[in-house]
Structures are given as C-alpha cells and as structure tokens.
GULUM-15571 format. One line per 2 residues: for each residue x, y, z of N, C-alpha, C, CB. Coordinates in Angstrom, 1 decimal. Glycine has a CB too. Layout:
# GULUM-15571
X/Y/Z/X/Y/Z/X/Y/Z/X/Y/Z ~ ...
END
This chain:
# GULUM-15571
-274.3/148.3/-260.0/-274.5/147.0/-259.4/-274.6/145.9/-260.4/-275.8/147.0/-258.5 ~ -275.2/146.2/-261.5/-275.3/145.2/-262.6/-274.0/144.9/-263.2/-276.3/145.7/-263.7
-273.0/145.8/-263.2/-271.7/145.6/-263.7/-270.9/144.7/-262.9/-271.0/147.0/-263.8 ~ -271.1/144.7/-261.6/-270.4/143.8/-260.7/-270.8/142.3/-261.0/-270.7/144.1/-259.2
-272.0/142.1/-261.3/-272.5/140.7/-261.6/-272.1/140.3/-263.1/-274.0/140.6/-261.5 ~ -272.2/141.3/-264.0/-271.9/141.0/-265.4/-270.4/140.8/-265.7/-272.5/142.1/-266.2
-269.5/141.5/-265.0/-268.1/141.5/-265.3/-267.5/140.1/-265.1/-267.4/142.5/-264.5 ~ -267.7/139.4/-264.0/-267.2/138.1/-263.8/-267.7/137.1/-264.9/-267.5/137.5/-262.4
-268.9/137.2/-265.3/-269.4/136.3/-266.4/-268.7/136.6/-267.7/-270.9/136.5/-266.6 ~ -268.4/137.8/-268.0/-267.6/138.1/-269.2/-266.2/137.6/-269.1/-267.6/139.7/-269.4
-265.6/137.7/-268.0/-264.2/137.2/-267.8/-264.2/135.7/-268.0/-263.7/137.6/-266.4 ~ -265.1/135.0/-267.4/-265.2/133.5/-267.5/-265.5/133.1/-268.9/-266.3/133.0/-266.6
-266.4/133.8/-269.6/-266.7/133.4/-271.0/-265.5/133.7/-271.9/-267.9/134.2/-271.5 ~ -264.8/134.8/-271.6/-263.6/135.1/-272.4/-262.5/134.1/-272.2/-263.0/136.5/-272.0
-262.3/133.6/-271.0/-261.3/132.6/-270.7/-261.6/131.3/-271.4/-261.1/132.4/-269.2 ~ -262.9/130.9/-271.3/-263.3/129.7/-272.0/-263.1/129.8/-273.5/-264.8/129.5/-271.7
-263.4/130.9/-274.1/-263.2/131.0/-275.6/-261.7/131.0/-275.9/-263.8/132.3/-276.1 ~ -260.9/131.6/-275.1/-259.4/131.6/-275.3/-258.9/130.2/-275.3/-258.7/132.5/-274.3
-259.2/129.4/-274.2/-258.7/128.1/-274.1/-259.2/127.1/-275.2/-259.0/127.5/-272.8 ~ -260.5/127.3/-275.6/-261.0/126.5/-276.7/-260.4/126.8/-278.0/-262.6/126.8/-276.8
-260.1/128.0/-278.3/-259.4/128.3/-279.6/-258.0/127.9/-279.5/-259.5/129.8/-279.9 ~ -257.3/127.9/-278.4/-256.0/127.5/-278.2/-255.8/126.0/-278.5/-255.4/127.8/-276.8
-256.8/125.2/-278.0/-256.8/123.7/-278.2/-257.0/123.4/-279.7/-257.9/123.1/-277.3 ~ -257.9/124.2/-280.3/-258.2/124.0/-281.7/-257.0/124.3/-282.6/-259.4/124.8/-282.1
-256.3/125.3/-282.2/-255.0/125.6/-283.0/-254.0/124.5/-282.9/-254.5/127.0/-282.5 ~ -253.9/124.0/-281.7/-252.9/122.9/-281.5/-253.3/121.7/-282.3/-252.8/122.5/-280.0
-254.6/121.3/-282.4/-255.0/120.2/-283.1/-254.8/120.4/-284.6/-256.5/119.9/-282.9 ~ -255.1/121.6/-285.1/-254.9/122.0/-286.5/-253.4/121.9/-286.9/-255.4/123.4/-286.8
-252.5/122.4/-286.0/-251.1/122.3/-286.2/-250.6/120.9/-286.3/-250.3/123.1/-285.2 ~ -251.1/120.0/-285.4/-250.7/118.6/-285.4/-251.1/118.0/-286.7/-251.4/117.9/-284.2
-252.3/118.3/-287.3/-252.7/117.8/-288.5/-251.9/118.2/-289.7/-254.2/118.2/-288.8 ~ -251.5/119.5/-289.7/-250.6/120.1/-290.7/-249.3/119.4/-290.6/-250.5/121.6/-290.5
-248.7/119.2/-289.4/-247.4/118.6/-289.3/-247.5/117.1/-289.8/-247.0/118.6/-287.8 ~ -248.6/116.4/-289.6/-248.7/115.0/-290.1/-248.7/115.0/-291.6/-250.0/114.4/-289.5
-249.5/115.9/-292.2/-249.6/115.9/-293.7/-248.3/116.3/-294.3/-250.7/116.9/-294.1 ~ -247.5/117.2/-293.6/-246.2/117.6/-294.2/-245.1/116.5/-294.0/-245.7/118.8/-293.5
-245.4/115.5/-293.1/-244.4/114.5/-292.8/-244.6/113.2/-293.6/-244.4/114.1/-291.4 ~ -245.7/113.2/-294.4/-246.1/112.0/-295.2/-245.0/111.7/-296.2/-247.4/112.1/-295.8
-244.6/110.5/-296.4/-243.6/110.1/-297.4/-244.1/108.8/-298.1/-242.2/109.9/-296.8 ~ -243.6/108.5/-299.2/-243.9/107.3/-299.9/-243.4/106.1/-299.1/-243.3/107.3/-301.4
-244.3/105.1/-299.0/-243.9/103.9/-298.2/-244.5/103.9/-296.8/-242.4/103.8/-298.1 ~ -245.0/105.1/-296.3/-245.7/105.2/-295.0/-247.0/104.4/-295.0/-245.9/106.6/-294.6
-247.2/103.7/-293.9/-248.5/103.0/-293.7/-249.4/103.9/-292.9/-248.2/101.6/-292.9 ~ -250.6/104.1/-293.4/-251.5/105.1/-292.8/-252.9/104.6/-292.6/-251.5/106.4/-293.6
-253.7/105.3/-291.8/-255.1/105.1/-291.6/-255.8/106.3/-292.2/-255.5/104.9/-290.1 ~ -256.9/106.1/-292.8/-257.8/107.2/-293.3/-258.8/107.5/-292.3/-258.4/107.0/-294.7
-259.5/108.6/-292.4/-260.6/108.9/-291.5/-261.8/107.9/-291.5/-261.1/110.3/-291.7 ~ -261.9/107.2/-292.7/-263.0/106.2/-292.8/-262.5/104.8/-292.3/-263.4/106.1/-294.2
-261.2/104.7/-291.8/-260.8/103.5/-291.3/-260.0/102.6/-292.3/-261.9/102.7/-290.8 ~ -259.8/103.0/-293.5/-259.0/102.3/-294.4/-257.6/102.3/-294.1/-259.3/102.8/-295.9
-256.9/101.2/-294.3/-255.4/101.2/-294.0/-254.7/100.9/-295.4/-255.1/100.0/-293.0 ~ -253.7/101.7/-295.6/-253.0/101.5/-296.9/-251.6/102.1/-296.8/-253.7/102.2/-298.0
-250.8/101.8/-297.9/-249.4/102.3/-298.0/-249.4/103.4/-299.0/-248.5/101.1/-298.3 ~ -248.7/104.4/-298.7/-248.6/105.6/-299.7/-247.6/105.2/-300.8/-248.1/106.9/-299.0
-248.1/105.3/-302.1/-247.3/105.0/-303.2/-247.1/106.2/-304.1/-247.9/103.9/-304.1 ~ -247.8/107.3/-303.8/-247.7/108.6/-304.5/-248.3/109.7/-303.7/-248.3/108.5/-305.9
-247.6/110.9/-303.8/-248.1/112.1/-303.1/-248.1/113.3/-304.0/-247.2/112.4/-301.8 ~ -249.2/114.1/-304.0/-249.2/115.4/-304.7/-249.5/116.4/-303.6/-250.3/115.4/-305.8
-249.8/117.7/-304.0/-250.0/118.7/-303.0/-251.3/118.4/-302.2/-250.1/120.1/-303.7 ~ -252.4/117.9/-302.9/-253.7/117.7/-302.3/-254.1/116.3/-302.1/-254.7/118.5/-303.1
-253.4/115.3/-302.8/-253.9/114.0/-302.8/-252.7/113.0/-302.4/-254.5/113.6/-304.1 ~ -253.1/111.8/-302.0/-252.2/110.7/-301.8/-252.7/109.5/-302.5/-252.0/110.4/-300.3
-251.9/108.7/-303.1/-252.2/107.4/-303.7/-251.9/106.3/-302.8/-251.5/107.2/-305.1 ~ -252.9/105.5/-302.4/-252.8/104.5/-301.4/-252.9/103.1/-302.1/-253.8/104.6/-300.3
-252.0/102.2/-301.8/-252.1/100.8/-302.2/-252.8/100.1/-301.1/-250.6/100.2/-302.5 ~ -254.0/99.7/-301.3/-254.8/99.0/-300.3/-254.7/97.5/-300.4/-256.2/99.5/-300.4
-254.2/97.0/-301.5/-254.0/95.6/-301.7/-253.0/95.5/-302.8/-255.4/94.8/-302.1 ~ -252.3/94.3/-302.9/-251.3/94.2/-303.9/-251.8/94.6/-305.3/-250.7/92.8/-304.0
-251.3/95.6/-306.0/-251.8/96.0/-307.3/-253.0/96.9/-307.3/-252.0/94.8/-308.1 ~ -253.6/97.2/-306.1/-254.8/98.0/-306.1/-254.5/99.4/-305.5/-256.0/97.3/-305.3
-254.5/100.4/-306.3/-254.2/101.8/-305.8/-255.4/102.7/-305.9/-253.0/102.3/-306.7 ~ -255.6/103.4/-304.9/-256.7/104.4/-304.9/-256.2/105.8/-304.5/-257.9/104.0/-303.8
-256.9/106.8/-305.0/-256.5/108.2/-304.7/-257.4/108.8/-303.7/-256.5/109.0/-306.0 ~ -256.8/109.5/-302.7/-257.5/110.1/-301.6/-257.0/111.5/-301.4/-257.3/109.3/-300.3
-257.9/112.3/-300.8/-257.5/113.7/-300.4/-256.5/113.5/-299.2/-258.7/114.6/-300.1 ~ -255.6/114.4/-299.1/-254.7/114.4/-298.0/-255.4/114.6/-296.7/-253.6/115.5/-298.1
-256.5/115.4/-296.7/-257.3/115.6/-295.5/-257.9/114.4/-294.9/-258.3/116.7/-295.8 ~ -258.0/113.3/-295.7/-258.6/112.1/-295.3/-257.6/111.2/-294.5/-259.1/111.3/-296.5
-256.3/111.6/-294.5/-255.3/110.9/-293.7/-255.5/111.2/-292.2/-253.9/111.2/-294.2 ~ -255.8/110.2/-291.4/-256.0/110.4/-290.0/-254.7/110.3/-289.2/-257.0/109.4/-289.4
-253.9/109.2/-289.5/-252.7/109.1/-288.7/-251.8/108.1/-289.4/-252.9/108.6/-287.3 ~ -250.5/108.1/-289.0/-249.5/107.2/-289.5/-249.5/106.0/-288.6/-248.1/107.8/-289.6
-249.3/104.8/-289.1/-249.1/103.6/-288.3/-247.6/103.4/-288.1/-249.8/102.3/-289.0 ~ -247.2/103.5/-286.9/-245.8/103.4/-286.5/-245.5/101.9/-286.1/-245.4/104.3/-285.4
-244.4/101.4/-286.6/-244.1/100.0/-286.2/-243.5/100.0/-284.8/-243.1/99.4/-287.2 ~ -244.1/99.4/-283.9/-243.6/99.3/-282.5/-242.8/98.0/-282.3/-244.8/99.3/-281.5
-242.7/97.2/-283.4/-242.0/96.0/-283.3/-240.5/96.2/-283.4/-242.4/95.1/-284.5 ~ -239.7/95.7/-282.5/-238.3/95.8/-282.4/-237.7/94.4/-282.6/-237.8/96.5/-281.1
-236.9/94.2/-283.6/-236.4/92.8/-283.9/-235.6/92.3/-282.8/-235.7/92.8/-285.2 ~ -234.9/93.1/-282.1/-234.0/92.7/-281.0/-234.8/92.1/-279.9/-233.1/93.8/-280.5
-236.0/92.5/-279.7/-236.8/92.0/-278.6/-237.3/90.6/-278.9/-238.0/92.9/-278.4 ~ -237.5/90.2/-280.1/-238.0/88.9/-280.5/-236.9/87.8/-280.3/-238.5/88.9/-281.9
-235.6/88.2/-280.5/-234.6/87.2/-280.5/-233.6/87.4/-279.3/-233.7/87.3/-281.8 ~ -234.2/87.7/-278.1/-233.4/87.8/-276.9/-232.8/86.4/-276.6/-234.3/88.3/-275.7
-231.7/86.4/-275.9/-231.0/85.2/-275.5/-231.9/84.4/-274.6/-229.7/85.5/-274.9 ~ -232.1/83.1/-274.9/-232.9/82.2/-274.0/-231.9/81.3/-273.3/-233.9/81.4/-274.9
-232.1/81.2/-272.0/-231.3/80.3/-271.1/-231.4/78.9/-271.6/-231.7/80.4/-269.7 ~ -230.4/78.1/-271.4/-230.4/76.7/-271.9/-231.3/75.9/-271.1/-229.0/76.1/-271.7
-231.5/76.2/-269.8/-232.4/75.5/-268.9/-233.8/76.0/-269.1/-232.0/75.5/-267.4 ~ -234.8/75.1/-269.3/-236.1/75.5/-269.5/-236.8/75.7/-268.1/-236.9/74.4/-270.3
-237.7/76.7/-268.0/-238.4/76.9/-266.8/-239.8/76.4/-266.9/-238.4/78.4/-266.5 ~ -240.1/75.7/-268.0/-241.5/75.1/-268.1/-241.6/73.9/-267.2/-241.7/74.8/-269.6
-242.9/73.6/-266.8/-243.1/72.4/-266.0/-243.9/71.4/-266.9/-244.0/72.8/-264.7 ~ -243.7/70.2/-266.6/-244.3/69.1/-267.4/-245.6/68.7/-266.7/-243.4/67.9/-267.5
-246.7/68.6/-267.5/-248.0/68.2/-267.0/-248.1/66.7/-267.1/-249.2/68.9/-267.7 ~ -248.2/66.0/-266.0/-248.3/64.5/-266.1/-249.7/64.0/-266.1/-247.6/63.9/-264.9
-250.6/64.7/-265.5/-252.0/64.3/-265.5/-252.9/65.4/-266.0/-252.5/63.8/-264.1 ~ -254.0/65.1/-266.7/-254.9/66.1/-267.1/-255.8/66.4/-265.9/-255.8/65.5/-268.2
-256.0/67.7/-265.6/-256.8/68.1/-264.4/-258.3/67.8/-264.6/-256.6/69.6/-264.2 ~ -258.7/67.5/-265.8/-260.1/67.2/-266.1/-260.4/65.7/-266.2/-260.6/67.9/-267.4
-259.5/64.9/-265.7/-259.8/63.4/-265.7/-260.8/63.0/-264.7/-258.4/62.7/-265.6 ~ -261.8/62.2/-265.1/-262.8/61.7/-264.2/-262.3/60.5/-263.5/-264.2/61.5/-264.9
-262.5/60.4/-262.3/-262.2/59.1/-261.6/-263.4/58.6/-260.9/-261.0/59.3/-260.5 ~ -263.6/57.3/-260.9/-264.7/56.6/-260.2/-264.3/56.4/-258.7/-265.1/55.3/-260.9
-265.1/56.9/-257.8/-264.8/56.7/-256.4/-265.8/55.8/-255.7/-264.7/58.0/-255.7
END
C-alpha cells in the first residue's frame, strides 16, 4: 500500500528534475553559442551592465573599448549579450508625400479670455 502512494511522488519528482536539467542545458548551450560568435567590433553588454565594443579576443578574455582610447580586459564569462542594431537606414528615409498632412494651430488652447 505504501508503494502505491510513494510511486507517483517519485515519478513527479523525476519529471521535475528532468525538465529542470533540460532547461539548464539549453541556457548553457545558448551562452556557449554566444561566446563562440563574438567578433572584434561587436557591441556587447557585460553581466555588470557595462557596454563596450570588442577590440580584442583570446580564449578566455575579451578586450572592451568602453570610451575612446579606454580599453579594459574582461573574462568571456562576463559577456551577457550582444547589442544588435535594429536600425534600418531604409526606414528613416522613406518617401514623403509632397502634400503635408499636418494641421496649423491658429490659437493657443491655453489663452485666457475675459468674459
């Protein structure tokens, strides 16, 4: 009778441990992939929040330029993520119609009048 109560608890605990380790392996692989993809010129964030540009890479360290002429050396493990440029130059210079859709304001809405 004790086995009937104990067996479902073991199965639930085993499933929990399996999914937890699976999630941890995915996170570790993502970190490894990030570190392998680092190149000179990439803009990155560190785990402490520092932003810099990679100017040198070794097996265990990266050299970051944090200001013009200021270079610091960090462990690769301190790199949290790459900063990707979401800016697309074509979006900024879209064709603008010749006719303006703006409206002209003739009076200030905050003007006091004596009644």
